[in-house]
C-alpha positions in Angstrom: 23.8 -59.3 -3.7 24.9 -58.6 -0.4 27.6 -55.7 -1.1 24.4 -54.4 -3.6 22.0 -54.5 -0.5 24.3 -53.7 1.8 24.7 -50.4 -0.5 20.9 -49.9 -1.2 20.2 -49.8 2.5 23.3 -47.1 3.4 22.3 -45.2 0.6 17.9 -45.1 1.9 19.8 -44.9 5.3 21.7 -41.2 4.2 18.4 -40.0 1.6 16.2 -40.1 5.2 19.5 -38.9 7.2 19.1 -35.6 4.3 15.3 -36.1 4.0 15.1 -35.6 8.3 17.7 -32.9 7.9 15.9 -31.1 5.1 12.3 -31.0 7.2 13.6 -30.8 10.6 17.0 -27.8 10.4 15.9 -24.6 9.9 14.4 -23.7 13.4 17.3 -25.6 14.7 19.5 -22.6 13.0 17.0 -19.9 14.7 18.3 -18.0 17.5 15.2 -18.2 20.3 13.7 -14.5 19.5 14.1 -11.3 22.2 10.3 -11.7 24.5 9.8 -7.4 24.9 10.4 -6.3 28.6 8.2 -7.6 30.8 5.1 -5.7 31.6 1.6 -6.0 32.9 -1.3 -4.8 29.9 -5.0 -4.8 30.3 -7.4 -3.6 28.0 -11.1 -3.8 27.1 -12.3 -5.3 23.6 -15.6 -4.6 22.3 -17.3 -5.1 18.9 -20.1 -3.9 17.4 -22.4 -5.5 15.2 -20.1 -5.7 12.2 -17.7 -7.2 14.4 -15.5 -4.0 14.2 -13.0 -4.1 17.5 -13.3 -0.4 20.3 -10.1 -1.1 22.3 -10.0 0.5 25.8 -7.3 0.6 28.2 -5.7 2.8 30.5 -2.8 3.5 28.8 -1.7 4.0 24.9 0.2 0.8 25.9 -2.2 -1.2 27.5 -4.5 -0.2 24.0 -1.7 -1.1 21.7 -1.9 -4.6 23.7 -5.4 -5.1 22.6 -5.5 -3.8 19.2 -2.8 -6.5 18.6 -5.0 -9.3 20.7 -9.0 -8.5 18.3 -6.0 -7.9 15.2 -4.9 -11.7 16.2 -8.1 -12.8 16.9 -9.5 -11.8 13.5 -6.5 -12.1 11.5 -3.8 -14.2 13.0 -2.2 -16.2 9.7 -1.6 -12.6 7.9 -0.1 -11.4 11.1 2.3 -14.5 11.8 3.2 -13.6 7.4 4.2 -10.1 8.3 6.2 -11.7 11.6 8.0 -14.2 9.2 8.6 -11.5 6.7 10.0 -9.1 9.1 12.0 -12.1 10.4 13.5 -13.1 7.5 11.6 -16.1 7.7 8.8 -15.3 4.5 10.0 -18.1 1.8 10.0 -20.4 5.0 6.2 -19.8 6.1 5.0 -19.8 2.5 7.2 -21.1 -0.4 9.3 -20.0 -3.1 7.3 -16.8 -3.9 8.6 -15.4 -0.1 12.4 -15.3 -1.2 12.4 -12.3 -2.9 10.9 -10.7 0.2 13.7 -12.5 2.5 16.2 -11.0 0.0 15.8 -7.6 -0.2 15.0 -7.2 3.6 18.7 -8.4 3.9 19.7 -6.6 1.2 17.9 -3.0 2.6 19.6 -3.9 5.8 16.1 -3.8 7.6 17.6 -5.6 11.0 21.0 -3.1 10.6 18.2 -0.1 11.3 16.6 -0.7 13.8 19.4 -1.9 15.7 20.8 1.3 14.9 17.8 3.4 15.6 15.4 1.5 18.0 16.9 3.3 21.0 16.7 6.3 19.5 13.2 6.6 19.8 11.0 8.2 21.7 10.0 6.5 25.2 6.1 6.5 24.6 6.9 5.2 21.1 8.7 2.2 22.3 6.3 1.5 24.8 3.1 1.4 22.0 5.4 -1.3 20.3 6.1 -3.3 23.5 2.6 -3.5 24.5 1.5 -4.7 20.9 4.2 -7.6 20.6 3.1 -8.6 24.2 -0.7 -8.5 22.9 0.1 -10.2 19.6 2.8 -13.1 22.2 -0.1 -13.7 24.4 -2.3 -13.8 21.4 0.0 -16.7 20.1 1.1 -18.2 23.4 -3.1 -18.5 24.5 -3.3 -20.2 20.6 -0.5 -22.4 19.8 -2.7 -24.7 17.8 -3.1 -22.2 14.9 1.0 -21.2 15.0 2.1 -22.3 11.8 6.0 -21.9 11.8 8.4 -22.4 15.0 10.4 -20.2 16.8 8.3 -17.0 15.2 7.3 -16.0 18.9 7.7 -14.3 21.0 8.4 -10.9 19.1 9.1 -7.7 20.6 9.3 -4.0 19.5 12.5 -4.7 17.4 10.5 -6.9 14.8 7.4 -4.1 14.8 9.9 -1.6 13.9 10.5 -3.7 11.1 7.6 -4.1 9.6 7.5 -0.6 9.4 11.1 -0.1 7.9 10.6 -2.9 4.9 7.3 -1.1 3.3 7.7 2.3 3.8 9.8 2.3 0.6 7.8 0.1 -1.9 5.2 2.8 -1.5 7.0 4.8 -3.5 8.4 2.9 -6.2 11.0 0.9 -4.5 10.2 -2.6 -6.1 10.5 -1.0 -9.8 14.4 -0.7 -9.6 14.9 -3.7 -7.7 13.5 -5.9 -9.9 15.1 -3.8 -12.8 18.2 -3.9 -11.3 17.7 -8.0 -10.4 16.4 -8.8 -14.2 18.6 -6.9 -15.3 16.2 -4.9 -17.7 15.5 -0.6 -18.2 14.4 1.2 -15.3 11.2 2.1 -15.7 10.9 6.3 -16.3 10.8 8.2 -13.2 8.6 10.9 -12.1 8.5 14.6 -12.1 9.5 17.1 -15.0 12.5 17.4 -16.7 15.5 18.4 -16.4 18.2 21.3 -18.5 19.8 18.1 -19.3 16.6 15.7 -20.4 16.7 15.1 -24.1 13.7 13.0 -23.3 12.9 11.2 -20.4 14.3 7.8 -19.9 13.0 5.2 -22.2 10.7 3.0 -20.7 10.2 -0.3 -21.0 7.6 -2.7 -19.5 9.0 -5.5 -16.9 8.0 -9.2 -16.3 4.6 -9.4 -16.5 4.6 -12.4 -13.8 3.2 -11.3 -10.6 5.6 -10.9 -7.9 5.5 -10.7 -4.7 6.2 -7.2 -2.3 6.3 -6.3 1.3 3.4 -4.4 0.1 1.6 -7.3 -1.8 1.1 -8.2 -5.3 0.2 -5.3 -7.1 3.0 -2.5 -5.7 2.5 -0.4 -8.9 -1.0 -0.1 -8.8 -1.6 1.0 -5.2 -3.4 3.7 -5.7 -6.7 6.0 -3.7 -8.7 8.9 -3.2 -9.3 11.8 -0.9 -11.4 14.6 -0.4 -12.0 17.6 1.8 -14.9 20.3 1.8 -15.5 22.8 3.3 -18.1 24.4 5.6 -18.2 27.2 3.1 -18.8 24.7 0.6 -21.6 22.3 2.1 -24.9 23.8 2.2 -25.3 22.2 5.7 -22.1 24.5 7.1 -20.4 20.6 8.0 -16.5 19.9 7.6 -16.2 17.0 5.4 -13.8 14.3 4.8 -13.7 11.3 2.3 -11.2 8.8 2.9 -11.2 6.2 -0.3 -8.4 4.0 -0.2 -7.1 1.4 -2.4 -5.5 -1.4 -1.9 -5.9 -5.1 -2.2 -8.3 -6.8 -0.3 -6.4 -9.7 1.5 -2.6 -10.0 2.9 -0.3 -8.1 4.9 -0.9 -4.2 2.9 -4.9 -4.6 3.6 -7.2 -2.2 5.7 -7.9 -3.7 9.4 -11.0 -1.0 10.7 -10.4 -0.5 14.7 -11.8 2.3 17.3 -9.5 2.9 20.4 -9.5 4.8 23.4 -7.6 5.2 25.9 -6.8 7.6 29.6 -4.2 8.9 28.4 -5.5 10.9 25.6 -5.5 8.3 22.8 -8.7 8.8 21.1 -9.1 7.3 17.4 -11.1 5.6 14.8 -9.6 3.9 11.3 -8.2 1.4 10.0 -4.0 -0.2 10.2 -2.0 -2.6 8.5 -1.7 -5.9 9.8 1.9 -5.3 12.4 0.8 -1.7 13.5 0.0 -0.6 16.8 -1.7 1.9 15.4 -4.7 3.1 12.8 -2.9 4.7 9.9 -5.4 7.3 8.5 -9.0 8.1 9.9 -10.6 10.5 13.2 -10.3 11.2 16.5 -12.7 14.3 18.6 -11.6 17.4 16.7 -9.7 15.9 13.7 -8.9 13.5 10.8 -6.7 12.6 7.5 -6.4 10.7 5.5 -4.2 9.3 2.5 -3.0 8.4 -1.3 -0.6 7.6 -3.2 2.6 10.2 -4.1 5.2 9.0 -5.8 7.4 12.6 -6.5 11.3 11.1 -8.1 13.0 9.6 -4.4 15.2 7.1 -5.3 18.4 7.4 -7.4 20.7 5.0 -8.7 24.2 5.1 -9.3 26.6 3.6 -11.7 29.6 1.7 -9.4 33.2 1.1 -10.9 33.9 -2.6 -9.7 37.4 -3.9 -9.3 38.6 -6.8 -11.1 37.9 -8.8 -8.0 34.7 -7.1 -6.8 35.8 -5.9 -3.6 36.0 -2.8 -3.9 33.6 0.5 -6.2 36.0 4.0 -6.6 34.8 6.7 -4.6 36.4 10.5 -4.7 39.7 9.0 -6.4 40.0 6.5 -4.2 39.1 3.1 -3.9 36.3 1.9 -1.0 35.5 -1.0 0.5 33.0 -2.9 -1.1 30.3 -4.3 2.1 28.9 -8.2 1.5 27.0 -10.0 3.4 26.3 -14.0 2.2 22.6 -14.4 2.6 20.8 -17.8 3.1 17.1 -18.4 1.3 15.8 -20.4 3.1 13.1 -22.3 0.9 9.9 -24.3 2.0 9.3 -27.1 -0.8 7.2 -29.5 0.1 7.7 -30.6 3.2 11.7 -29.5 2.9 13.4 -26.2 4.0 16.0 -25.9 0.9 18.8 -23.2 2.2 19.7 -20.7 -1.0 23.1 -18.8 -1.3 23.1 -15.0 -1.9 25.0 -12.1 -1.7 23.4 -9.1 -1.0 26.2 -5.8 -1.1 26.2 -2.3 0.2 28.2 0.8 -0.7 28.2 4.4 0.6 25.3 5.2 -1.5 23.0 2.2 -0.5 21.9 -1.3 -1.4 23.9 -2.5 -3.9 22.7 -4.2 -6.9 25.2 -6.6 -8.9 24.2 -7.3 -12.6 25.6 -8.6 -16.0 25.4 -4.8 -16.8 27.1 -3.5 -13.7 27.2 -2.8 -10.3 24.5 -0.4 -9.6 23.8 1.0 -6.7 19.8 2.2 -5.1 19.6 5.4 -2.6 16.0 6.3 -1.4 14.3 8.4 1.1 13.6 7.3 4.3 16.9 4.6 4.2 18.3 3.8 7.9 15.2 5.1 9.6 12.5 5.2 12.2 11.4 8.1 12.4 7.9 7.1 10.2 7.0 5.4 13.7 6.9 8.6 15.5 5.2 10.9 13.4 2.3 8.4 13.2 2.2 8.0 16.6 2.2 11.9 16.9 -0.1 13.3 14.2 -2.7 10.1 16.3 -2.1 12.1 19.6 -3.2 15.4 17.9 -6.1 17.1 19.4 -5.6 20.3 16.8 -3.9 21.9 13.1 -1.3 23.3 15.0 0.0 20.0 16.8 -1.1 17.8 13.9 1.6 20.2 11.7 3.9 19.7 14.4 3.8 16.3 14.4 4.3 16.7 10.4 6.7 18.4 10.2 9.1 15.8 12.0 9.0 14.1 8.7 9.2 10.2 9.0 6.7 9.1 6.5 9.0 9.4 3.8 5.8 9.4 0.6 2.0 9.8 1.1 -0.4 12.4 0.3 -1.8 13.4 3.1 -6.0 15.5 2.7 -6.7 17.0 6.3 -10.1 18.1 7.5 -10.7 19.3 11.4 -14.0 20.4 13.3 -13.2 24.2 13.1 -13.6 24.3 9.1 -9.7 23.4 8.0 -9.2 21.5 4.7 -5.1 20.9 3.3 -4.0 19.0 1.2 -0.2 17.9 1.1 1.8 16.8 -1.2 3.8 14.8 2.2 8.0 14.2 0.9 10.8 13.2 2.0 12.5 14.8 -0.9 16.2 15.0 -1.2 18.0 17.6 -1.4 19.4 17.1 -4.3 23.0 19.7 -5.6 22.6 20.9 -9.1 24.5 19.8 -12.0 23.2 16.4 -12.7 20.9 14.6 -14.2 18.3 12.7 -11.6 15.8 11.4 -13.5 18.6 8.9 -15.0 21.8 6.5 -13.6 24.5 8.8 -11.2 28.2 8.3 -11.5 29.0 6.5 -8.2 32.3 7.8 -8.5 32.1 11.1 -6.4 30.5 12.4 -3.2 29.1 15.5 -5.3 26.7 13.9 -6.8 25.7 11.9 -3.1 22.7 13.7 -1.1 22.6 13.3 2.5 19.7 16.0 3.4 15.9 16.0 2.7 14.4 19.7 2.1 12.1 20.6 5.0 9.0 20.3 5.4 8.1 24.0 4.8 9.4 22.8 0.8 6.3 20.7 1.0 3.6 21.5 -1.6 0.7 22.3 -0.2 -2.6 23.2 0.0 -4.8 24.7 3.0 -8.0 26.3 2.6 -8.2 27.1 -0.6 -11.2 29.4 -2.2 -13.1 26.6 -4.4 -14.3 25.4 -0.6 -12.2 22.0 -1.2 -9.6 19.4 -1.8 -8.7 16.2 -3.3 -6.6 13.9 -5.2 -6.6 10.5 -6.7 -2.6 9.4 -7.1 -2.3 12.9 -9.3 -0.1 16.3 -9.3 -0.7 18.4 -6.6 -1.1 21.5 -8.2 -4.4 21.3 -9.0 -5.9 20.0 -5.5 -8.5 22.6 -5.4 -9.2 22.5 -8.2 -8.6 25.9 -11.3 -8.4 29.1 -9.8 -6.3 27.9 -7.1 -3.5 26.2 -8.2 0.3 26.0 -7.0 2.6 27.1 -9.4 4.9 24.3 -10.7 7.8 27.2 -10.5 7.9 28.1 -7.2 8.9 24.1 -6.4 12.7 23.4 -8.4 12.2 21.0 -10.4 14.8 18.6 -8.7 12.2 17.7 -6.1 10.6 15.8 -9.3 6.6 16.6 -8.1 5.3 14.3 -10.8 3.1 16.6 -12.5 0.8 13.3 -14.3 -2.4 12.2 -13.6 -5.4 10.2 -13.7 -8.8 9.5 -15.1 -9.8 9.6 -11.6 -8.3 13.0 -10.9 -9.8 14.4 -13.9 -13.2 12.9 -13.0 -13.2 14.4 -9.6 -12.3 18.0 -11.1 -14.7 17.8 -13.0 -17.3 16.6 -11.1 -16.5 18.6 -7.5 -16.8 21.9 -10.2 -19.9 21.2 -11.2 -21.6 20.9 -8.7 -19.9 23.6 -7.2 -21.4 25.6 -9.6 -23.5 27.1 -6.8 -21.4 27.3 -4.7 -22.6 24.5 -2.8 -22.0 20.6 -2.5 -25.1 18.4 -1.0 -23.1 16.0 1.2 -26.0 13.2 -1.7 -24.0 15.4 -4.6 -20.6 14.4 -2.3 -21.7 10.1 -2.1 -22.5 10.5 -6.2 -18.9 11.7 -6.5 -16.9 9.0 -4.8 -19.0 6.2 -6.1 -18.3 7.9 -10.0 -17.9 5.1 -12.9 -17.5 7.1 -15.6 -14.7 8.4 -17.8 -13.1 11.7 -18.9 -13.0 11.9 -22.8 -9.6 13.1 -21.7 -5.6 12.3 -21.5 -4.8 8.5 -21.7 -8.1 6.8 -21.9 -9.3 9.0 -24.7 -6.4 8.5 -26.6 -6.1 4.9 -26.1 -9.5 4.8 -27.2 -9.0 6.3 -30.7 -6.4 3.8 -31.1 -8.8 0.9 -30.7 -10.8 3.2 -33.6 -8.4 3.7 -36.3 -7.5 0.0 -36.2 -7.6 -1.2 -39.2 -10.2 -4.4 -39.1 -10.4 -5.8 -42.5 -11.3 -9.9 -42.7 -12.0 -10.6 -38.7 -15.9 -9.7 -38.4 -15.4 -10.6 -34.6 -13.4 -7.6 -33.7 -15.0 -5.6 -36.2 -17.8 -6.0 -34.5 -16.5 -5.3 -31.2 -15.0 -2.2 -32.3 -17.8 -0.6 -33.5 -19.4 -1.7 -30.1 -16.8 -0.1 -28.0 -17.1 3.3 -30.9 -20.8 3.7 -29.7 -20.0 3.5 -25.7 -20.3 5.9 -23.3 -17.7 5.9 -21.2 -19.0 4.8 -17.8 -18.4 2.0 -16.4 -21.9 1.5 -14.0 -22.6 -1.2 -15.5 -26.0 -1.0 -17.6 -24.1 -0.4 -21.1 -23.6 -3.5 -23.0 -20.2 -2.4 -24.2 -19.2 -2.1 -21.4 -17.5 -5.3 -20.5 -15.3 -4.7 -23.7 -14.2 -1.2 -22.0 -13.7 -2.3 -18.7 -10.7 -5.1 -20.4 -9.7 -3.6 -22.9 -8.7 -0.3 -20.4 -7.5 -1.7 -17.6 -4.1 -2.3 -19.8 -4.0 1.3 -20.9 -4.6 2.2 -17.6 -1.6 -0.2 -16.2 0.8 1.7 -18.6 0.0 4.8 -18.4 -0.1 4.6 -14.2 3.9 2.9 -14.4 4.8 4.8 -16.2 5.7 2.6 -19.2 5.1 1.8 -22.7 1.5 1.5 -23.6 0.4 -1.8 -24.9 -0.6 -2.9 -28.5 -4.2 -1.8 -28.7 -5.2 -4.5 -31.4 -3.2 -7.8 -29.2 -5.4 -6.1 -26.3 -9.0 -6.2 -27.9 -8.2 -9.8 -29.7 -7.5 -11.5 -26.2 -10.9 -9.2 -24.8 -12.7 -10.2 -28.0 -11.8 -13.9 -27.1 -12.1 -14.5 -23.6 -15.7 -13.0 -23.4 -16.6 -15.4 -26.2 -15.3 -18.5 -24.6 -17.1 -18.3 -21.3 -20.1 -16.0 -22.3 -20.9 -17.2 -26.6 -20.9 -13.1 -27.1 -19.0 -10.2 -26.6 -21.5 -7.9 -25.2 -23.0 -9.4 -21.9 -23.4 -7.3 -18.8 -20.2 -6.2 -17.3 -21.9 -7.5 -13.7 -21.9 -11.2 -15.0 -18.8 -10.7 -15.8 -17.8 -8.6 -12.0 -17.6 -10.3 -9.4 -16.7 -9.5 -5.6 -16.0 -13.2 -4.4 -14.8 -13.6 -1.0 -16.2 -18.0 0.4 -20.0 -19.0 -0.5 -20.6 -15.3 -1.7 -20.7 -14.1 -5.2 -21.9 -10.8 -5.9 -22.0 -7.9 -8.9 -19.8 -5.2 -8.8 -19.5 -2.0 -11.3 -16.3 0.5 -11.5 -13.3 -0.4 -13.5 -9.6 0.1 -13.2 -9.5 3.9 -13.0 -12.5 5.0 -12.5 -13.2 6.7 -9.0 -15.7 3.7 -8.0 -12.3 1.7 -7.6 -12.3 -1.5 -8.7 -9.1 -1.9 -9.3 -7.7 -5.5 -10.5 -8.8 -9.0 -10.9 -8.7 -12.3 -11.1 -9.6 -14.5 -13.7 -11.0 -17.9 -12.4 -11.9 -21.0 -13.7 -15.1 -20.1 -14.9 -14.4 -16.4 -16.4 -15.6 -14.6 -14.1 -13.4 -11.0 -12.8 -13.4 -11.4 -9.1 -11.8 -8.5 -7.9 -9.2 -8.9 -5.8 -7.6 -4.4 -5.1 -9.3 -1.5 -5.4 -11.8 0.1 -3.4 -11.3 -1.0 0.1 -11.8 0.5 3.6 -14.4 3.4 2.7 -15.1 6.3 5.4 -16.8 8.8 5.3 -16.5 11.5 8.2 -17.7 15.4 8.9 -18.1 18.1 11.6 -21.4 19.9 11.8 -20.9 23.7 13.7 -20.5 22.5 17.0 -17.6 20.4 16.1 -19.1 17.1 17.0 -18.0 14.5 14.4 -19.9 11.5 13.0 -19.0 9.3 10.9 -19.6 6.1 8.8 -17.5 3.0 7.0 -16.8 0.0 5.3 -15.1 -2.9 4.6 -15.5 -5.3 1.4 -15.5 -8.3 3.2 -15.9 -7.7 6.8 -14.1 -7.6 10.1 -12.6 -11.0 9.8 -11.4 -11.3 6.4 -9.4 -15.0 6.9 -12.1 -16.7 9.1 -14.7 -18.5 7.2 -16.1 -19.5 10.3 -16.7 -16.2 11.4 -20.1 -14.3 11.0 -17.3 -10.6 10.5 -16.6 -13.2 7.0 -18.6 -11.5 4.9 -21.4 -10.1 6.3 -20.4 -6.3 4.9 -20.3 -8.0 1.1 -24.2 -6.7 0.3 -23.6 -3.6 1.5 -20.3 -2.9 -0.6 -21.8 -3.6 -3.7 -24.8 -1.7 -2.9 -22.8 1.7 -1.9 -24.0 1.7 1.3 -22.9 2.7 4.3 -22.3 1.8 8.2 -22.5 4.0 11.6 -19.1 3.7 13.7 -19.8 4.1 17.1 -16.8 6.2 18.2 -18.8 8.0 21.1 -18.6 5.1 23.4 -22.3 5.9 24.9 -23.5 5.0 21.8 -21.4 1.9 21.9 -22.6 1.5 24.9 -25.8 0.9 23.0 -25.3 -1.1 20.0 -21.9 -3.4 21.1 -22.8 -7.1 20.5 -19.8 -8.6 22.6 -17.0 -7.5 25.3 -14.1 -8.9 26.5 -11.6 -8.1 29.2 -7.6 -9.3 28.4 -4.7 -8.7 30.3 -0.9 -11.0 31.0 -1.5 -10.4 34.3 2.6 -10.4 34.9 5.0 -7.6 36.1 
């Protein structure tokens, strides 16, 4: 008995020791973070009545310092998540859901890219990054009780750059092939026209329906946007107009944060950024502005490798090349413990490599191993005229995203910006490529002059709603597809939003002029065109044989009378809202369409269960919720007024999580003066429930109203709610 007791005590001690080790080992393996170079920073943060920070500084680096500090005041939790993500420690902070991102950071060699390229960045760009890092560090030092992961701070400019490297390729779909290859699933279809060798496009298969987490949120394939620019010649009041209408997650590390910056070095800009960015990604200065929409050309190529028996080398140009490999320890939080989980990250000359049951596949993508997007964003922030802006754009750092531009001189334009691979002829670039020959490996990208662009068209407007660029200026002003090589993989898709936008712009433009009210009406439109995938989908539902299913027949008949508008007033709107979302998702993501009877059945079952009827008012179903505020909202998955994705909550209501997010209306009068208004779904402090700015923009948002942007410092002084000076006082 004594022996058993001693053994029991020993096992208990061993268990306690292991438990303690699992609870505390992870921080011990982390080298002390390197602080940024010592510097002195000072900024003034002025907040308007909605809590939007206006940051003033002597230098651009001072302003960047203030940007980080102000953002931390409003959303330090998300900034910590972004920092953990760039350090490969998201799973340590958030558990197993963050492990794929930590693995992807290693797979893409984010740290290696930063180490190789950071010192090549221009000095003024690095100064802004280091200033931003210093502001974040000072907030963390002053608020240690808010830090949720040890040894996360200090951060430096390299950490800030790493966030750009990790997130950037996921805006043009890198998550698709990575997920498909790691799950040993067929690849999704690629964008762009058929190539001569194609008998048909690559087979399209839906992947797992589980919500996955990526560096750009859990719904990367649904990120979109609308953008419009109207010239003064087409405006009744001779004003130039630019509408920014981004569709992003409403929360998380790619949710918009509104800010205004003013530097004595000439950096004056109003707009919005993502957590972890020193500068706005869209908005305006005094003279010009732009906004972005997601584009999805074919910027990713997959190569099949031939490995040797030991998986240590691959065939390339008649010789065996060593396959690079690195052990990656994912550190996954599980309750009070952190569990080490080993994985291997492989790399070939082509790029990152994934090995699955079907073989070994290398991934090559636009912007790989580059940091130039940092320089481009900073330079276009500082541009003061169309020529300077185009010069900055020609630097080609941002690997993909449409830019819709307007300025005080009346210029407008739509640029289908992308770093198009300079692909050689002779290969089917829409499918898996041979990895054993350098002849199939592109090493350069096409110059900016090859980017499809429509500038100052006769129609007087440009638009994009995640559609093919050729039709950006409407009928009669199209770009000719034959002028662009099919090897570029320029998308030829349309969305309901693009069809609807052009139809409304053309109708309003019939008399040659667009009023401000007409532009507003177009932006908040909730209709569907009877064309494209939506018409085909509703026809399939109408054609279903639903004998002996009275509830389904009733739903089918009700949808047959739907008015093709999700404004929330029609009896069929709730049904239409729910049945259209899967159809749009499949179309937008280039996947096979779902079964219409299955979707209709699920919709009928849901509405019956929670509302006792199939025709509840749509705006009792669709809600915008934050904290204790619960408001009805209209729009749908592919309407210009976008309520793109939602969570089904315990009461059966659909709580919007993705869609219309930061909205900005900008206009320049005949004298070149800028006026702008904006709105956010919730408020400036989206993770601070105790803040009055947690929900203070919600009612305006659902009412389709805007608030003023006090860009002029003189006007800001008349409307400020608070101000403070911040600085580190150290050299």
